[in-house]
ZAMI-746836 format. One record per residue (C-alpha): residue number from 1; residue in one letter; x, y, z. Coordinates in pm, 1 decimal. Last residue first. Layout:
{rec NUM,"A",{X,Y,Z}} ...
END
This chain:
{rec 165,"G",{153.4,3161.3,-263.9}} {rec 164,"Q",{257.0,3397.2,15.6}} {rec 163,"V",{284.3,3282.3,373.6}} {rec 162,"I",{238.0,3584.2,600.7}} {rec 161,"G",{501.1,3741.8,819.9}} {rec 160,"M",{564.3,3714.5,1196.1}} {rec 159,"D",{862.7,3488.7,1146.8}} {rec 158,"K",{978.2,3292.2,1451.8}} {rec 157,"V",{1351.0,3229.1,1455.4}} {rec 156,"F",{1497.0,2885.2,1383.1}} {rec 155,"R",{1852.9,2764.6,1451.7}} {rec 154,"Y",{1895.3,3043.1,1706.7}} {rec 153,"E",{2192.1,3275.8,1682.5}} {rec 152,"G",{2461.9,3299.3,1950.9}} {rec 151,"A",{2739.2,3176.5,1724.2}} {rec 150,"R",{2663.2,3239.1,1353.5}} {rec 149,"E",{3023.8,3310.0,1238.2}} {rec 148,"P",{3141.9,3009.3,1440.2}} {rec 147,"Y",{2913.3,2771.0,1243.4}} {rec 146,"K",{3024.6,2413.9,1324.0}} {rec 145,"E",{3190.7,2503.9,1652.1}} {rec 144,"P",{2918.6,2752.3,1748.2}} {rec 143,"D",{2636.0,2495.8,1694.3}} {rec 142,"V",{2333.0,2718.5,1626.2}} {rec 141,"L",{2118.5,2776.7,1933.8}} {rec 140,"S",{1828.7,2542.7,1995.1}} {rec 139,"S",{1454.6,2574.7,1928.3}} {rec 138,"F",{1431.6,2312.4,1654.0}} {rec 137,"M",{1696.7,2102.7,1828.6}} {rec 136,"E",{1493.9,2076.7,2148.5}} {rec 135,"E",{1178.6,1997.2,1954.5}} {rec 134,"P",{1344.2,1711.1,1761.6}} {rec 133,"R",{1305.9,1763.4,1384.7}} {rec 132,"A",{1049.7,1605.6,1149.2}} {rec 131,"Y",{1068.4,1713.0,785.8}} {rec 130,"V",{832.2,1803.5,500.4}} {rec 129,"G",{954.7,1931.6,164.5}} {rec 128,"D",{1162.2,2196.5,-9.2}} {rec 127,"R",{1506.0,2040.1,-18.3}} {rec 126,"H",{1695.1,2025.3,308.0}} {rec 125,"N",{2071.0,2089.6,327.3}} {rec 124,"T",{2006.1,2462.7,363.5}} {rec 123,"K",{2002.4,2771.5,138.8}} {rec 122,"G",{1953.9,2574.7,-184.2}} {rec 121,"K",{1634.7,2757.0,-285.1}} {rec 120,"N",{1479.2,2678.6,53.6}} {rec 119,"D",{1143.6,2838.2,0.4}} {rec 118,"L",{883.0,2646.7,195.5}} {rec 117,"C",{1048.1,2388.5,422.2}} {rec 116,"R",{748.3,2215.5,575.9}} {rec 115,"Y",{749.1,2136.9,945.2}} {rec 114,"L",{680.0,1853.3,1186.9}} {rec 113,"V",{826.4,1934.5,1527.7}} {rec 112,"L",{922.1,1624.9,1723.5}} {rec 111,"K",{904.5,1491.2,2077.9}} {rec 110,"E",{1111.7,1175.5,2123.1}} {rec 109,"G",{921.4,897.2,2299.4}} {rec 108,"T",{1151.7,643.5,2132.7}} {rec 107,"I",{903.9,401.8,1971.5}} {rec 106,"I",{584.1,607.8,1953.7}} {rec 105,"N",{771.9,915.3,1831.4}} {rec 104,"I",{573.4,1213.4,1956.7}} {rec 103,"A",{426.8,1474.5,1726.0}} {rec 102,"R",{408.6,1850.0,1689.9}} {rec 101,"T",{216.6,2007.6,1405.2}} {rec 100,"I",{250.2,2179.9,1067.4}} {rec 99,"V",{525.6,2431.9,1142.7}} {rec 98,"L",{586.8,2639.0,827.9}} {rec 97,"S",{945.8,2697.8,721.7}} {rec 96,"R",{1149.9,2974.0,557.8}} {rec 95,"A",{1506.4,2916.4,439.2}} {rec 94,"G",{1774.5,3174.3,520.8}} {rec 93,"K",{2067.1,2987.9,674.8}} {rec 92,"F",{1943.1,3069.2,1026.7}} {rec 91,"H",{1611.7,2900.3,946.7}} {rec 90,"N",{1314.0,3135.8,944.1}} {rec 89,"W",{992.1,3026.6,1115.7}} {rec 88,"L",{622.9,3051.8,1031.2}} {rec 87,"S",{349.2,2928.5,1266.2}} {rec 86,"Y",{80.3,2685.7,1146.3}} {rec 85,"A",{100.2,2464.3,1454.7}} {rec 84,"E",{269.0,2627.6,1751.4}} {rec 83,"I",{626.8,2639.2,1876.2}} {rec 82,"S",{644.5,2874.9,2171.4}} {rec 81,"R",{949.1,3086.8,2253.1}} {rec 80,"E",{1000.0,3116.4,2630.8}} {rec 79,"T",{1373.4,3156.8,2561.9}} {rec 78,"I",{1505.2,2926.0,2833.7}} {rec 77,"E",{1204.8,2700.0,2896.0}} {rec 76,"D",{1127.4,2653.4,2526.1}} {rec 75,"V",{749.7,2645.5,2500.1}} {rec 74,"Y",{589.2,2355.8,2313.7}} {rec 73,"P",{231.6,2444.8,2226.5}} {rec 72,"E",{-42.0,2308.9,2452.3}} {rec 71,"S",{-202.7,1976.4,2359.0}} {rec 70,"E",{61.5,1787.6,2553.1}} {rec 69,"I",{201.0,1480.2,2384.1}} {rec 68,"D",{84.7,1126.6,2452.8}} {rec 67,"C",{237.7,783.7,2494.6}} {rec 66,"K",{37.0,460.9,2526.0}} {rec 65,"V",{6.6,364.2,2160.1}} {rec 64,"D",{-184.1,35.3,2134.6}} {rec 63,"N",{-460.9,198.2,1927.9}} {rec 62,"P",{-218.1,241.2,1636.3}} {rec 61,"D",{-209.7,-137.8,1597.7}} {rec 60,"F",{87.6,-271.6,1402.8}} {rec 59,"S",{52.1,-644.2,1321.9}} {rec 58,"D",{6.7,-582.0,949.0}} {rec 57,"D",{343.8,-402.9,933.8}} {rec 56,"M",{315.5,-74.6,740.5}} {rec 55,"F",{348.1,140.2,1053.3}} {rec 54,"I",{653.5,-59.5,1164.2}} {rec 53,"D",{831.8,-7.8,830.8}} {rec 52,"K",{729.9,359.6,826.6}} {rec 51,"P",{885.5,440.8,1163.0}} {rec 50,"C",{606.8,596.4,1368.2}} {rec 49,"A",{540.0,958.9,1455.5}} {rec 48,"Y",{225.0,1039.7,1649.0}} {rec 47,"A",{-11.1,1336.7,1647.4}} {rec 46,"S",{-241.1,1352.1,1948.9}} {rec 45,"S",{-561.9,1155.4,1924.8}} {rec 44,"T",{-895.3,1268.0,1781.8}} {rec 43,"K",{-1228.6,1180.5,1944.8}} {rec 42,"G",{-1501.5,1120.3,1683.3}} {rec 41,"E",{-1697.7,865.6,1891.2}} {rec 40,"S",{-1577.2,579.0,1667.2}} {rec 39,"N",{-1214.6,679.7,1730.5}} {rec 38,"I",{-1007.6,922.2,1523.2}} {rec 37,"T",{-637.0,844.4,1505.0}} {rec 36,"K",{-356.1,1081.8,1416.7}} {rec 35,"Y",{-57.0,1029.0,1190.1}} {rec 34,"I",{304.0,1116.1,1110.6}} {rec 33,"V",{470.1,832.4,918.8}} {rec 32,"L",{846.4,837.2,953.7}} {rec 31,"E",{1139.2,757.0,723.7}} {rec 30,"E",{1463.7,755.4,923.0}} {rec 29,"K",{1701.4,1031.5,807.8}} {rec 28,"T",{1858.6,1020.7,1157.9}} {rec 27,"E",{1892.8,1399.2,1181.3}} {rec 26,"S",{1600.2,1563.0,1001.3}} {rec 25,"H",{1370.7,1264.0,1054.2}} {rec 24,"N",{1231.5,1191.0,708.9}} {rec 23,"C",{874.4,1240.5,594.7}} {rec 22,"V",{537.0,1077.8,540.1}} {rec 21,"A",{269.7,1325.4,640.7}} {rec 20,"I",{-64.9,1376.8,812.4}} {rec 19,"V",{-191.2,1019.2,775.3}} {rec 18,"F",{-537.7,982.0,931.2}} {rec 17,"V",{-607.1,645.2,1096.0}} {rec 16,"I",{-979.3,593.7,1145.9}} {rec 15,"T",{-1086.7,365.1,1428.7}} {rec 14,"G",{-1388.8,151.9,1341.1}} {rec 13,"D",{-1266.5,-161.0,1521.8}} {rec 12,"P",{-1171.1,-322.6,1186.5}} {rec 11,"R",{-942.3,-23.1,1107.6}} {rec 10,"T",{-1043.0,251.7,866.0}} {rec 9,"M",{-762.5,406.1,663.5}} {rec 8,"M",{-722.4,770.3,573.1}} {rec 7,"S",{-488.7,950.5,333.2}} {rec 6,"F",{-404.6,1313.7,406.8}} {rec 5,"P",{-40.1,1271.7,309.0}} {rec 4,"N",{10.6,965.7,92.4}} {rec 3,"L",{97.4,610.7,187.7}} {rec 2,"K",{127.4,348.4,-86.4}} {rec 1,"M",{0.0,0.0,0.0}} 
END
């Protein structure tokens, strides 16, 4: 079966699995499926990230997930910057990104930011597309050893502008 963003599957128990995205982890490059479940009463789960090979296994049951992510936006404790769905951010190398949602990896418990790189134009290592990055890394300072000229800058800075088509 081919997975596409916004595809839905109905499980035998009536639970609907809604695929938000299929993307790569920004660091490990592992292919992840980002999804939510909707039960028979219409209650929606948090967003989850699952390695694609596990998600595609017939024995995988998305209802067995026991981890959850807070519904409030992630707020970095040091900078008090919040990462919210549908917010725009500028990468320190110049690319612009749109945060889609936050998710939790059902295997590792790692909290992730799912974002779409909008107008990279070769400014970063990512092509325009969807990526999952650990929350802590998304809100972290640039590595001063790797980028000494950018020391003290944040990897992503919130953009108060409007997405233009």
